[in-house]
N, C-alpha and C positions, 0 to 999 in steps of 0.2 A: 779860446778855440770853440767852446760851447756857444758863446755869443755869436761867433761868425757862422757856425753851423745853423743856428736858429734863424739868422737873417737870410741865409742861403735857402733854407727850406721854405721860408715864408715867401721869398721871391719866386721860387719854383712853383709854389702853389698858385699864386696869382698870375702866373704866366699861362695857366691852363684856361684857355678862352672859353671852351665849352662848359667848363665848371662855372665860370663867371656868368655865363648865360643861364645856367640852372639856378644860380643864386638870384638872378634877376627875376626868374619865374617864381621862386619861393617867396621873395620879398614882396613883390607886387600882389601875388595871389594871397599871401598870408595877411597883408594889410587889408585887402578887400574882405577877406573872411572875417577878420576881427571887427571891422566896421559893421558888417552884416549882423554879427552877434550882439553888438551894442544896441543897434536899432531894434532887432528882434526882441531882446530882453526888455528894453524900456517900453516898447510899444505894447508888448503882451501885458506887462504889469500895469500900464495905463488902462488897458482894456478890461482887465479882470481883477487886479489887486489880489492875486492869488499866488502864494508860494508853490502850491501844488501844480498850477499851470506852468510856472517857470520850470519846474522839474520835468513836466511832461514834454516840454520843448527839447530838453536834452535826451529824453528817452526816444522821442520821435526821430532824432538824428542817429541814435545808436542802433536801433533795431534793424534798419535796412543795411547798415554797414556790417552787422553781424551775419545777416542772411546771405549777403553777397561776398563774404570774405573768400571762400574757397574758389568760386568761379573767377573772381577778380584776380587772385594770385595766379591762377592757371593762365589767364589771358596775358598777364604781364610777362610771364616766362615764354609765351609763344609769339606775341605780336610786338609791333613797334611801340616801345615805351613812351616815346615822345607824343605819338598820336593819341595814345590812351590818356596821357596827361592832358592834352588839349581837349579831348572829349569831356573829361571831368570839368575842366575850367569853363567850357562852353555851356554846360548844364547849369553851373553856378551863375553864369552870366544871365541865362534865361530866367532863373529864379529872381535875381536882382531886378530885372526889367519888370517882371510881373508884380513884385512887391512895390516897386516905385509907382507904377501906374495905379495899382490898387489903392495905395495910400493917397495919391493925388485925387483920385475919383471917389474915395470914401467907401470902397467895398472890401477893405481889409478887415478881417475879424479873426478871432482865435482859431477857428477851423482852418482858414486859409494859411495862417502861420504854421499850424501843425502840418499841413500838407507840404508846404514849402520846406519845412524842417526835414521831412522824410526825403525829399528830393536832394537836399543838401547832404544828408547822410549817405545817400546812394552815390552821389558824386565823389565823396571823400573815400568811399570804399575802393575806388579806382585811383584816386589821386595819390594817396599816401604810399601804397606799394610801388607805384610808378616812379615817384620821386626818389624813394629809398633805393630802388634797384638801379636807377640811372647813375646815382652819385659815384659808386665805386668804379664804374666803367670809365669815368672821366678824369680820374687822377691816378698816379702810381700808388701802389699799396703802401709804400713807405710814408706817403703823405696823407693817408686816409684819416688818421686820428685828428690831424690839424684841419683837414678839409671838413670833417664833421663838426668840429668845434667852431670853425669860421661860419659854416652854413647855419648852425644852430644859433650863433650869435647874431648874424644878419637877420635870421628869421625872427628872433626875439626883438630886434630893432623895429621890425615891421609890426610886431605885436605891441610895442610901445607906441609907435606913431598911429597905428590903426584905430585903437579905441579912443585915444586922445582926440584925434581928428574927427572920428565918428561922433563923439560926445559934443564936440564944439559945433559941428555942422548941424547936429540934431537941435541943439539949443538955438542956433542962428535961424534955421528954417522955421522952427516953432515961434521964435520971437518976432519974425517979420509978419506972419499971418495970424498968429495966435492959435494955430492948430498944431497939436503934437504930430498929427499924421503928415503934415507938410514937412516937418523936420525929419521924419523917417524917410519920406520920399527922396529928400536931398541926399541922405546917407546912402540909400540904395543905388541912386544914380551914380554917385562917385565910386561905389563898389564895382559897378558894372564897367566903368571906364578902366579901373585898375585891372580887372580880370582880362580885358582885351589886351592890355599891355603884357600881362603874364603869358597869354597865348602866343603873342609875337615872339617873346623870348624863347619859349619852349620849341616853337617851330624852327628856330635858327640853330638849335643844338644838333651837332653831328654825332650821332650815336656810333661809338667805336666798335662795339660788339653787337652781333646780331642774335636775337633769340633763337634758341635751339628748336628745330621742328620736332613736335611731339605728336604722339597718337591722340586720338579723341579723349576728351576729359572723362576718364573712368574714375571710379572711387579711389583707386590707389594713387592716381595722379593728383586728384584734388586734395587728398589728405596727406600728401608727402611732406608738406611744410609742418603739419602738426607732429608727425612722427619724428621729423628731424629735430624739432625743438625738444620734444619729450625725452629723446635719447641723449641730450646734452645738458647736464644739470646746471652748468654755469649760465648757459643761455636761458634756460627755463627760470632759474632763480632770479636773474637780472630783470627779465621781462615781467615776471609775476610780482616782483618787489615794487616796480614802478606802477603796475596795475593797481595793487591794493593800497599803496600809499596815496596816490592821487584820487582813487575812488573814495577813500575815507576822508582824506584831508582837504580835497578841493572844495572851494567855496564860491566858484565863479557864478553859479546860478543865483546865489543869494546877494550878490553885489548890488543889484537894483534895490533890494529891501534895505540893505545896510546904508546905501547912499541916501535913500529917500526917508526912511522911517527911524533909523538909529542915529545917523550922522546929520540928518536934516539938511541935505544938500541936493543939488540938481543933477542933470545929465552930465554937466562938465566934471563933477566929482566922480560920477560913475566911470567916465572915460579915463580919468586919472587913476582910479583904483584898479581898473582892468589893465592899465599900462604898467603899474608898479612891479608885478612879478617879472615882466619882460625886461624892464630896465635893469633890475638886478641880474637877470640872466645875461644881458648884453655885456655887462662889465666882466662877469666871470668867463663868459664865452671868449671874449677877446684875450683874456689872460691865458685860457687853455689853448687857444689857437697858437699862441706864441710859445707857451711852456706847458705841453700836455702832461697829464698825470701818467708817469711811467712805472711807478712802483706801488705796491700794496693797493692795487686798484679796487679790489673787493672791499677792503676796509674803508677806503675813501667813499665808495658808493653807499655802503650801509650807513656810515657816519653822516653823509650829506642828507640822506632821507630822514635821519633822526632830527637833524637841524630843521628840516622842512616841517616835521610834525610840531616841534617846539614853536616855530614861527606862527603856525596856525592857531596854537593855543593863545599866543599873544594877540593875534588878530581878533579872536573871539571876544576879548575884553576891551577892545579899542573903543573909545568914546569920541575921538576926534578924527578928522580926515588925515591929519599928519601922522598920528599913531598908527592908524590903519594902513597908511601908505608905507610906512617903515616896515611893519610886520610883513606885508605882502612883498616888499622889496627883498627882504631876507629869504622869503620862501622861494622866490624866483632864482636867486643866486645859488641857493643850495640845490634846487632842482636841476639847474644847469649842469652841475658837477655829475649828478646821477645820470642825466640824459646823455651826455657826451660819452661817459664810460659805457653805458648800456649799448648805445648805438654802435660804438666802436667794436665792442665784444661781439655783437650780433653779426656785423658786416664781415669782420675778420674770420669768424668761424663758419661763414656760409659761402659755398661756391656760387659762382655767377649764375649758373643754370637753375639754382634753387632760390635766388634772391626775391623773385616775384612772389612765390608762395610763402616763403618765410616772412617777407615784408607784409603780405596781406594779413597773416596771423598777428604779426607785431602791430599792425594798424588797428586790429580789433582790440588788442590789449590797450593801446593808447586811446582808442575811441571809448572803450569801456571805462577807462579811468577818467575821461573827460565828460562825454555825454551821459553815460550811466551814472557817473559821479554827480552830475547836475541833478539827475532824477533823485538820487539818494539824498542829496542836500535838500531838495524841495520837500521830500516826504518827511525827513526827520525835522525840518524846520516847521512843517505843519503840525507835528506832534510836540516838539520841544521848544519851538521858537528858534529864530536865527542864531542867537548866541549859543544856545544849547546844542544846536546842530553842528556848528563849527568846532566847539569845544570837544564834543564827542569824537569828531573826525580827527582832530589833532592828537588826542590821547590814543585813539585807535591806530594811528600811524606809528606812534612810538612802540606800541605792542607788536605791530607787524615786523618792525626792524628786529626786535628781540627774538621773535619767533623764527624769522628767516635766517638769523645768525646760526641757529641750531639746525634748521631743516636743510640748509644748503651750505654745508661746511666748505665745499669746493669753491663756492663763490667768495666766502669770507676769506679763504686762504689764497685766492687768486692774486698773483704778484704783478704780472705784466698783461698788457692788452693782447699781445700776439699769443696764439696757442703754443 
């Protein structure tokens, strides 16, 4: 009976056509973004050979997302979420075009990359809450956990394909002309094409719920998402756990240094390493889409983050591409368990009229853990070296898990996803 119910629910989920269109938007847009990040990181390191500058690229993306969080969330709760999503994708498309032309014509430098990173961060301030707020309105609530797992898994598939394809295209373009900038230009051009595909999917979504009309954006309206999260210990604990774990344990910004200077490999290896966490996440996401975690969800989440920290300790000591790949594979698999539980808890605890503002705050938590984490990695790598930086982050993640188990007992005791 359980097997039949699982098959029926999976069939129902993939009969939601607007949900599938949103998946198309996420996959094509996510792959484009990952290709952009591979090209930006490798090109910046070729230009500067500086871990500090790699960290600054992450900071340049995080700061505008932080500053735009509250107004972006308010917009998502008032305006057409599909059009806001398309606005974000079109800005990223313009960035790709500028970087491609600049690389071909030879006027791309560190300053331009920093400026484009600021624009990318601004675009994501709108993209992430728009996507998050759209998803629950496209599927029945009984299918939400499966929908989030499937969406996360397909997104991770894009994160597998995007860096691998980006690294391959970079190497191919550079190999033909002998110029690394021509390789970057090719990657940026492909990213732009994928972003156009993402926009076409987004425009075809039929939004089933309309944003509630609200008064002008006063302070109370803008900060409602923050107050909502602060008053719910389970939501606050889940979001902050992910924030600090990835902030400390993430090593994405250092992958160009690992690939080039420690593993003595080229951009193909960089693409492979960037794809490894996503590949592990895809496998686990597919399992969770079919068999969601329904019991002891708090303990599962905390345990998964602990495994993530251990995997980063293993990555710190990797001396071959294969060993580094396996460590990152495990990190992505464990992170997917945490991501699906966290997103399900947040969405199920949040009413639709609040999802834009809560989603915008959540996007800052995610952005802080990713972009600000890249800055933290760059700074600590400049002080301690790349191995010391990753090792410190992995140990720090394990300490966060132990601390959160005591600070948020409601999260540790949470049994089911539904309130």
